[in-house]
Each structure stands twice: as structure tokens, then as C-alpha cells.
N, CA, C and O atoms as a CHARMM CRD file, in Angstrom:
* protein
*
  264
    1    1 MET  N    106.99200  89.18800 100.03700 PROA 1      0.00000
    2    1 MET  CA   105.80800  88.30500 100.10400 PROA 1      0.00000
    3    1 MET  C    105.55600  90.09900 101.38800 PROA 1      0.00000
    4    1 MET  O    106.05400  91.15300 101.78300 PROA 1      0.00000
    5    2 ASP  N    104.24000  89.04200 101.44300 PROA 2      0.00000
    6    2 ASP  CA   103.68800  90.41600 102.66500 PROA 2      0.00000
    7    2 ASP  C    103.57100  89.53900 103.49400 PROA 2      0.00000
    8    2 ASP  O    103.30400  88.34400 103.36600 PROA 2      0.00000
    9    3 SER  N    103.84200  90.35000 104.64400 PROA 3      0.00000
   10    3 SER  CA   103.56300  89.48400 106.17000 PROA 3      0.00000
   11    3 SER  C    102.47400  88.36900 106.82400 PROA 3      0.00000
   12    3 SER  O    102.55700  87.41600 107.59700 PROA 3      0.00000
   13    4 SER  N    100.82100  89.41300 105.64800 PROA 4      0.00000
   14    4 SER  CA    99.88500  88.86900 105.37600 PROA 4      0.00000
   15    4 SER  C    100.08300  87.00300 105.33900 PROA 4      0.00000
   16    4 SER  O    100.07000  85.97000 106.00800 PROA 4      0.00000
   17    5 ASP  N    100.29600  87.72200 103.72400 PROA 5      0.00000
   18    5 ASP  CA   100.34900  86.00300 103.21900 PROA 5      0.00000
   19    5 ASP  C    100.50300  84.92500 104.25200 PROA 5      0.00000
   20    5 ASP  O     99.85300  83.88300 104.32300 PROA 5      0.00000
   21    6 LEU  N    101.60600  85.40000 105.15900 PROA 6      0.00000
   22    6 LEU  CA   101.63800  83.40700 106.68100 PROA 6      0.00000
   23    6 LEU  C    100.62100  83.64900 107.27400 PROA 6      0.00000
   24    6 LEU  O    100.75000  83.05600 108.34500 PROA 6      0.00000
   25    7 LEU  N     99.81300  84.07800 107.26700 PROA 7      0.00000
   26    7 LEU  CA    98.32100  84.60500 108.02400 PROA 7      0.00000
   27    7 LEU  C     97.69100  83.20400 107.73200 PROA 7      0.00000
   28    7 LEU  O     98.27100  82.40400 106.99800 PROA 7      0.00000
   29    8 PRO  N     96.72900  82.98000 108.20500 PROA 8      0.00000
   30    8 PRO  CA    95.00200  81.29600 107.95200 PROA 8      0.00000
   31    8 PRO  C     94.82900  82.63200 107.30600 PROA 8      0.00000
   32    8 PRO  O     95.13700  83.69800 107.84100 PROA 8      0.00000
   33    9 VAL  N     94.12900  82.44500 105.69100 PROA 9      0.00000
   34    9 VAL  CA    92.72700  83.25600 105.23100 PROA 9      0.00000
   35    9 VAL  C     92.29400  84.02000 106.11100 PROA 9      0.00000
   36    9 VAL  O     92.56700  85.20900 106.27200 PROA 9      0.00000
   37   10 GLY  N     91.41400  83.17500 106.87300 PROA 10     0.00000
   38   10 GLY  CA    90.31400  84.52800 107.92600 PROA 10     0.00000
   39   10 GLY  C     90.77300  85.73000 108.36700 PROA 10     0.00000
   40   10 GLY  O     90.12600  86.74900 108.12300 PROA 10     0.00000
   41   11 ARG  N     92.53800  85.79300 109.42900 PROA 11     0.00000
   42   11 ARG  CA    93.66000  86.58500 109.21300 PROA 11     0.00000
   43   11 ARG  C     94.20300  86.99000 108.24900 PROA 11     0.00000
   44   11 ARG  O     95.35000  87.34500 108.52300 PROA 11     0.00000
   45   12 ARG  N     93.90500  87.14000 107.05100 PROA 12     0.00000
   46   12 ARG  CA    94.02600  87.44700 106.18900 PROA 12     0.00000
   47   12 ARG  C     93.15500  89.03200 106.03800 PROA 12     0.00000
   48   12 ARG  O     93.35600  90.23000 106.23700 PROA 12     0.00000
   49   13 VAL  N     91.83800  87.88900 105.43600 PROA 13     0.00000
   50   13 VAL  CA    90.62700  89.27500 105.26700 PROA 13     0.00000
   51   13 VAL  C     90.33800  90.20800 106.85600 PROA 13     0.00000
   52   13 VAL  O     89.41200  90.98600 107.08600 PROA 13     0.00000
   53   14 ALA  N     91.22800  89.88900 107.58100 PROA 14     0.00000
   54   14 ALA  CA    91.45300  90.90600 108.33600 PROA 14     0.00000
   55   14 ALA  C     92.02700  91.78700 108.02900 PROA 14     0.00000
   56   14 ALA  O     91.51700  92.87700 107.76900 PROA 14     0.00000
   57   15 TYR  N     93.37600  91.49500 107.97900 PROA 15     0.00000
   58   15 TYR  CA    94.06500  92.29000 108.23500 PROA 15     0.00000
   59   15 TYR  C     93.83000  92.49500 106.65900 PROA 15     0.00000
   60   15 TYR  O     94.98600  92.41700 106.24200 PROA 15     0.00000
   61   16 TRP  N     93.05200  92.70000 105.59500 PROA 16     0.00000
   62   16 TRP  CA    93.24300  93.71400 104.81000 PROA 16     0.00000
   63   16 TRP  C     91.79400  95.07800 104.92200 PROA 16     0.00000
   64   16 TRP  O     91.79200  96.25600 104.56500 PROA 16     0.00000
   65   17 ARG  N     90.69800  94.20600 105.58300 PROA 17     0.00000
   66   17 ARG  CA    90.37400  95.03100 105.89500 PROA 17     0.00000
   67   17 ARG  C     90.30300  96.05600 106.55900 PROA 17     0.00000
   68   17 ARG  O     89.54400  97.00300 106.35300 PROA 17     0.00000
   69   18 ARG  N     91.10200  95.94000 107.41900 PROA 18     0.00000
   70   18 ARG  CA    91.48000  96.73900 108.56500 PROA 18     0.00000
   71   18 ARG  C     92.47200  97.59300 107.84200 PROA 18     0.00000
   72   18 ARG  O     92.18900  98.78700 107.93200 PROA 18     0.00000
   73   19 ARG  N     93.62100  97.31800 107.10700 PROA 19     0.00000
   74   19 ARG  CA    94.39800  97.86400 106.42500 PROA 19     0.00000
   75   19 ARG  C     93.39000  99.41800 105.05600 PROA 19     0.00000
   76   19 ARG  O     93.38700 100.62100 104.79600 PROA 19     0.00000
   77   20 ARG  N     92.87200  98.34700 104.75100 PROA 20     0.00000
   78   20 ARG  CA    91.58800  99.86600 104.33500 PROA 20     0.00000
   79   20 ARG  C     90.79300 100.89200 105.12700 PROA 20     0.00000
   80   20 ARG  O     90.21400 101.85400 104.62200 PROA 20     0.00000
   81   21 LYS  N     90.83700 100.46700 106.94300 PROA 21     0.00000
   82   21 LYS  CA    90.32000 101.28600 107.32400 PROA 21     0.00000
   83   21 LYS  C     89.08100 100.59000 107.09700 PROA 21     0.00000
   84   21 LYS  O     88.17400 101.38500 107.34600 PROA 21     0.00000
   85   22 LEU  N     88.51000  99.20800 106.65600 PROA 22     0.00000
   86   22 LEU  CA    87.05100  99.18300 107.07100 PROA 22     0.00000
   87   22 LEU  C     86.23900  98.83900 107.90200 PROA 22     0.00000
   88   22 LEU  O     86.77000  97.95000 108.56800 PROA 22     0.00000
   89   23 SER  N     84.94500  99.09500 108.35400 PROA 23     0.00000
   90   23 SER  CA    84.48400  97.95600 109.34700 PROA 23     0.00000
   91   23 SER  C     84.44100  96.68500 108.86000 PROA 23     0.00000
   92   23 SER  O     84.73900  96.13500 107.79900 PROA 23     0.00000
   93   24 GLN  N     83.98300  96.36000 109.93600 PROA 24     0.00000
   94   24 GLN  CA    83.20800  94.06300 109.53600 PROA 24     0.00000
   95   24 GLN  C     81.78900  94.64800 108.87000 PROA 24     0.00000
   96   24 GLN  O     81.31000  93.92800 107.99300 PROA 24     0.00000
   97   25 GLN  N     80.94500  96.08500 109.24800 PROA 25     0.00000
   98   25 GLN  CA    79.41900  95.80700 108.90600 PROA 25     0.00000
   99   25 GLN  C     80.19400  96.14800 107.13000 PROA 25     0.00000
  100   25 GLN  O     80.39100  95.32300 106.23800 PROA 25     0.00000
  101   26 VAL  N     80.43000  97.35900 107.12800 PROA 26     0.00000
  102   26 VAL  CA    81.13300  98.01200 105.87800 PROA 26     0.00000
  103   26 VAL  C     81.73000  97.34800 104.51900 PROA 26     0.00000
  104   26 VAL  O     81.67000  97.83700 103.39100 PROA 26     0.00000
  105   27 PHE  N     82.29100  96.17300 104.88400 PROA 27     0.00000
  106   27 PHE  CA    82.93300  94.80400 103.83900 PROA 27     0.00000
  107   27 PHE  C     81.95400  94.35000 104.47600 PROA 27     0.00000
  108   27 PHE  O     81.85100  95.40500 105.10300 PROA 27     0.00000
  109   28 ALA  N     81.15900  93.75600 104.87800 PROA 28     0.00000
  110   28 ALA  CA    79.69200  92.89100 104.01600 PROA 28     0.00000
  111   28 ALA  C     78.90600  93.28500 103.95600 PROA 28     0.00000
  112   28 ALA  O     77.99000  92.52800 104.27700 PROA 28     0.00000
  113   29 ASP  N     78.45100  94.76800 103.51900 PROA 29     0.00000
  114   29 ASP  CA    77.80200  95.37500 103.08300 PROA 29     0.00000
  115   29 ASP  C     78.29400  95.62400 101.54800 PROA 29     0.00000
  116   29 ASP  O     77.44300  95.96100 100.72600 PROA 29     0.00000
  117   30 ARG  N     79.71100  95.45700 101.13100 PROA 30     0.00000
  118   30 ARG  CA    80.54500  95.97700 100.30400 PROA 30     0.00000
  119   30 ARG  C     80.02300  94.30800  99.35400 PROA 30     0.00000
  120   30 ARG  O     79.29000  94.04700  98.40000 PROA 30     0.00000
  121   31 ILE  N     80.57900  93.81100  99.95000 PROA 31     0.00000
  122   31 ILE  CA    80.35400  92.16200  99.23900 PROA 31     0.00000
  123   31 ILE  C     78.75500  91.53900  99.26000 PROA 31     0.00000
  124   31 ILE  O     78.51400  90.55100  98.56600 PROA 31     0.00000
  125   32 GLY  N     78.12300  91.90500  99.74500 PROA 32     0.00000
  126   32 GLY  CA    76.78800  91.42600  99.74700 PROA 32     0.00000
  127   32 GLY  C     76.68300  90.29400 100.83200 PROA 32     0.00000
  128   32 GLY  O     75.75900  89.49100 100.70400 PROA 32     0.00000
  129   33 LYS  N     77.79800  90.12200 102.19200 PROA 33     0.00000
  130   33 LYS  CA    77.23200  89.53300 103.37800 PROA 33     0.00000
  131   33 LYS  C     76.71600  90.08100 104.71100 PROA 33     0.00000
  132   33 LYS  O     76.56100  91.22800 105.12900 PROA 33     0.00000
  133   34 SER  N     76.45900  88.62800 105.34000 PROA 34     0.00000
  134   34 SER  CA    76.53200  90.12900 106.73800 PROA 34     0.00000
  135   34 SER  C     77.44600  90.14900 107.64500 PROA 34     0.00000
  136   34 SER  O     78.57400  89.72300 107.39600 PROA 34     0.00000
  137   35 LYS  N     77.06800  90.71100 109.00200 PROA 35     0.00000
  138   35 LYS  CA    78.32000  90.70600 109.25000 PROA 35     0.00000
  139   35 LYS  C     78.87900  89.81700 110.34700 PROA 35     0.00000
  140   35 LYS  O     79.94800  89.83700 110.95700 PROA 35     0.00000
  141   36 SER  N     77.70600  88.95200 110.40600 PROA 36     0.00000
  142   36 SER  CA    78.04200  87.85200 111.57200 PROA 36     0.00000
  143   36 SER  C     79.15000  87.10300 109.97600 PROA 36     0.00000
  144   36 SER  O     80.37300  87.23400 109.94200 PROA 36     0.00000
  145   37 TRP  N     78.47600  86.50300 109.04400 PROA 37     0.00000
  146   37 TRP  CA    79.37800  85.78900 108.08300 PROA 37     0.00000
  147   37 TRP  C     80.90700  86.16100 108.17400 PROA 37     0.00000
  148   37 TRP  O     81.80900  85.34600 108.36900 PROA 37     0.00000
  149   38 VAL  N     81.11000  88.01000 107.94100 PROA 38     0.00000
  150   38 VAL  CA    82.76800  88.38500 107.84200 PROA 38     0.00000
  151   38 VAL  C     83.15600  88.08900 109.47700 PROA 38     0.00000
  152   38 VAL  O     84.34900  88.01500 109.77100 PROA 38     0.00000
  153   39 ASP  N     82.20900  87.93800 110.43900 PROA 39     0.00000
  154   39 ASP  CA    83.01700  88.24300 111.68200 PROA 39     0.00000
  155   39 ASP  C     83.96400  86.23900 111.71900 PROA 39     0.00000
  156   39 ASP  O     85.10300  85.79200 111.85500 PROA 39     0.00000
  157   40 LYS  N     82.75000  85.77100 111.53000 PROA 40     0.00000
  158   40 LYS  CA    83.13900  83.97700 111.36600 PROA 40     0.00000
  159   40 LYS  C     84.44800  83.62700 110.39200 PROA 40     0.00000
  160   40 LYS  O     85.40100  82.86500 110.55100 PROA 40     0.00000
  161   41 VAL  N     84.07800  84.49700 109.34800 PROA 41     0.00000
  162   41 VAL  CA    85.39600  84.58400 108.36900 PROA 41     0.00000
  163   41 VAL  C     86.53300  84.27900 109.04700 PROA 41     0.00000
  164   41 VAL  O     87.22400  83.28800 109.28500 PROA 41     0.00000
  165   42 GLU  N     86.50300  85.75100 109.34500 PROA 42     0.00000
  166   42 GLU  CA    88.05900  86.75000 110.49100 PROA 42     0.00000
  167   42 GLU  C     88.48100  85.26900 111.51600 PROA 42     0.00000
  168   42 GLU  O     89.57300  84.70300 111.45000 PROA 42     0.00000
  169   43 ARG  N     87.37300  84.86200 112.39800 PROA 43     0.00000
  170   43 ARG  CA    88.00600  84.44400 113.72400 PROA 43     0.00000
  171   43 ARG  C     87.95600  82.86600 112.87100 PROA 43     0.00000
  172   43 ARG  O     87.73100  82.15200 113.84900 PROA 43     0.00000
  173   44 GLY  N     88.00100  82.24400 112.10400 PROA 44     0.00000
  174   44 GLY  CA    88.13200  80.73200 111.42900 PROA 44     0.00000
  175   44 GLY  C     87.29200  79.73400 111.36900 PROA 44     0.00000
  176   44 GLY  O     87.28700  78.56500 110.98200 PROA 44     0.00000
  177   45 VAL  N     86.29000  80.80200 112.04800 PROA 45     0.00000
  178   45 VAL  CA    84.53600  79.36900 112.49700 PROA 45     0.00000
  179   45 VAL  C     84.16500  78.88700 110.98600 PROA 45     0.00000
  180   45 VAL  O     83.76200  77.75900 110.70000 PROA 45     0.00000
  181   46 ARG  N     84.42000  80.17100 109.89400 PROA 46     0.00000
  182   46 ARG  CA    83.33500  79.51600 108.63700 PROA 46     0.00000
  183   46 ARG  C     84.68200  79.65700 107.58500 PROA 46     0.00000
  184   46 ARG  O     85.58200  80.49400 107.52700 PROA 46     0.00000
  185   47 SER  N     84.36300  78.36900 106.74300 PROA 47     0.00000
  186   47 SER  CA    85.33400  78.75700 105.77900 PROA 47     0.00000
  187   47 SER  C     84.85900  79.00100 104.63100 PROA 47     0.00000
  188   47 SER  O     83.76900  78.72300 104.13100 PROA 47     0.00000
  189   48 LEU  N     86.03200  79.71200 104.12200 PROA 48     0.00000
  190   48 LEU  CA    85.69600  80.05800 102.40700 PROA 48     0.00000
  191   48 LEU  C     85.65800  79.37100 101.69300 PROA 48     0.00000
  192   48 LEU  O     86.49700  78.47400 101.77400 PROA 48     0.00000
  193   49 GLU  N     84.59900  79.33400 100.44800 PROA 49     0.00000
  194   49 GLU  CA    84.95900  78.72200  99.58100 PROA 49     0.00000
  195   49 GLU  C     84.96800  79.18600  98.63300 PROA 49     0.00000
  196   49 GLU  O     84.04700  79.93800  98.31300 PROA 49     0.00000
  197   50 ARG  N     86.30300  78.85400  97.57000 PROA 50     0.00000
  198   50 ARG  CA    86.91800  79.83800  96.51400 PROA 50     0.00000
  199   50 ARG  C     85.97800  79.32400  95.31400 PROA 50     0.00000
  200   50 ARG  O     85.80100  78.10600  95.35100 PROA 50     0.00000
  201   51 THR  N     85.33000  80.00700  94.24100 PROA 51     0.00000
  202   51 THR  CA    84.25500  78.93700  93.50100 PROA 51     0.00000
  203   51 THR  C     85.54700  79.90400  92.31400 PROA 51     0.00000
  204   51 THR  O     86.01600  79.35900  91.31500 PROA 51     0.00000
  205   52 THR  N     85.89200  81.30400  92.72200 PROA 52     0.00000
  206   52 THR  CA    86.25200  82.23000  91.45000 PROA 52     0.00000
  207   52 THR  C     87.35500  81.89600  91.31800 PROA 52     0.00000
  208   52 THR  O     87.82300  81.16100  92.18800 PROA 52     0.00000
  209   53 PRO  N     88.43400  82.42100  89.85900 PROA 53     0.00000
  210   53 PRO  CA    90.11000  82.66900  90.54100 PROA 53     0.00000
  211   53 PRO  C     89.72300  83.50600  90.79100 PROA 53     0.00000
  212   53 PRO  O     89.50900  83.47900  89.58000 PROA 53     0.00000
  213   54 GLU  N     89.05400  85.02300  91.41700 PROA 54     0.00000
  214   54 GLU  CA    89.63000  85.96900  92.63100 PROA 54     0.00000
  215   54 GLU  C     88.33000  86.14900  93.00100 PROA 54     0.00000
  216   54 GLU  O     87.36900  86.64100  92.41000 PROA 54     0.00000
  217   55 PRO  N     88.48200  85.60800  94.20400 PROA 55     0.00000
  218   55 PRO  CA    87.83800  86.22500  95.59800 PROA 55     0.00000
  219   55 PRO  C     86.40500  87.12400  95.65200 PROA 55     0.00000
  220   55 PRO  O     86.71900  88.31300  95.60100 PROA 55     0.00000
  221   56 THR  N     85.48000  87.01900  95.70700 PROA 56     0.00000
  222   56 THR  CA    84.33100  88.10000  96.14700 PROA 56     0.00000
  223   56 THR  C     85.05300  89.37400  96.77400 PROA 56     0.00000
  224   56 THR  O     84.84500  90.54900  96.47200 PROA 56     0.00000
  225   57 ALA  N     85.95900  88.86800  97.72500 PROA 57     0.00000
  226   57 ALA  CA    86.10900  90.37000  98.49600 PROA 57     0.00000
  227   57 ALA  C     86.70800  91.20100  97.96400 PROA 57     0.00000
  228   57 ALA  O     86.40500  92.39100  98.05800 PROA 57     0.00000
  229   58 SER  N     88.06100  90.59800  97.03000 PROA 58     0.00000
  230   58 SER  CA    89.18000  91.59100  96.43200 PROA 58     0.00000
  231   58 SER  C     88.61500  92.27800  95.30700 PROA 58     0.00000
  232   58 SER  O     89.39200  92.34100  94.35400 PROA 58     0.00000
  233   59 PRO  N     87.41400  92.84900  95.12200 PROA 59     0.00000
  234   59 PRO  CA    87.15700  94.50500  94.36400 PROA 59     0.00000
  235   59 PRO  C     87.40600  95.48100  95.79500 PROA 59     0.00000
  236   59 PRO  O     88.27000  96.35000  95.91900 PROA 59     0.00000
  237   60 ALA  N     86.17600  94.97700  97.02900 PROA 60     0.00000
  238   60 ALA  CA    85.79600  95.28700  98.04100 PROA 60     0.00000
  239   60 ALA  C     86.47900  95.93100  98.87600 PROA 60     0.00000
  240   60 ALA  O     85.99000  96.78900  99.61000 PROA 60     0.00000
  241   61 VAL  N     88.41300  95.40100  98.86600 PROA 61     0.00000
  242   61 VAL  CA    89.30200  95.73600  99.89900 PROA 61     0.00000
  243   61 VAL  C     90.14200  96.72000  99.26200 PROA 61     0.00000
  244   61 VAL  O     90.72000  97.70800  99.71300 PROA 61     0.00000
  245   62 ARG  N     90.03200  95.91700  97.41000 PROA 62     0.00000
  246   62 ARG  CA    91.12500  97.25400  97.21900 PROA 62     0.00000
  247   62 ARG  C     90.39200  98.85400  96.31200 PROA 62     0.00000
  248   62 ARG  O     90.97000  99.47100  95.41700 PROA 62     0.00000
  249   63 GLU  N     89.10000  99.16200  96.86300 PROA 63     0.00000
  250   63 GLU  CA    88.65800 100.44700  96.75100 PROA 63     0.00000
  251   63 GLU  C     89.55900 101.35900  97.46400 PROA 63     0.00000
  252   63 GLU  O     90.41400 100.92600  98.23700 PROA 63     0.00000
  253   64 GLU  N     89.35100 102.95100  97.16300 PROA 64     0.00000
  254   64 GLU  CA    90.22200 103.08100  97.59200 PROA 64     0.00000
  255   64 GLU  C     89.08400 103.85900  98.84700 PROA 64     0.00000
  256   64 GLU  O     87.98000 104.26600  98.48500 PROA 64     0.00000
  257   65 VAL  N     89.56300 103.97900 100.35900 PROA 65     0.00000
  258   65 VAL  CA    88.86300 104.83000 100.91100 PROA 65     0.00000
  259   65 VAL  C     88.74200 106.62500 101.17300 PROA 65     0.00000
  260   65 VAL  O     89.47700 107.01200 102.08100 PROA 65     0.00000
  261   66 THR  N     88.00800 107.59200 100.56600 PROA 66     0.00000
  262   66 THR  CA    88.02300 108.22300 101.49800 PROA 66     0.00000
  263   66 THR  C     87.82500 109.32200 102.07700 PROA 66     0.00000
  264   66 THR  O     88.04900 109.43400 103.28200 PROA 66     0.00000
């Protein structure tokens, strides 16, 4: 189990985004959301709705950064 698994979902989003060295703006662009939306999710102000088995953000953080 990864230590990030113990964090609230917004903190996990931030953790994985930072591990991939993505800014909030780049991450937001990749998932089709605004930077403000990403910021609110990461701070826990806005909750994520999970409508599919795999979150939309997942492919964005899996991509290799060059």
C-alpha cells in the first residue's frame, strides 16, 4: 500500500500530480477542467463525483513527463 492511499482524495490528487511534476494548470488542461476546479478539489472544497470505474484524471497522471 502506498502512503498516499491514507490521504483524503483531494490530497491524493495533489500527491500524484506533483509526483508527475505537473502544474495545476497543465493537469487541468489534460483532464478538461479549470485550474480553479483542480485547486478546489485538492483543498477539499469541492468533492469528486465518481461516475466511471476509473477516474478521468487517472490517464493524465499516468502519462510520462518528458
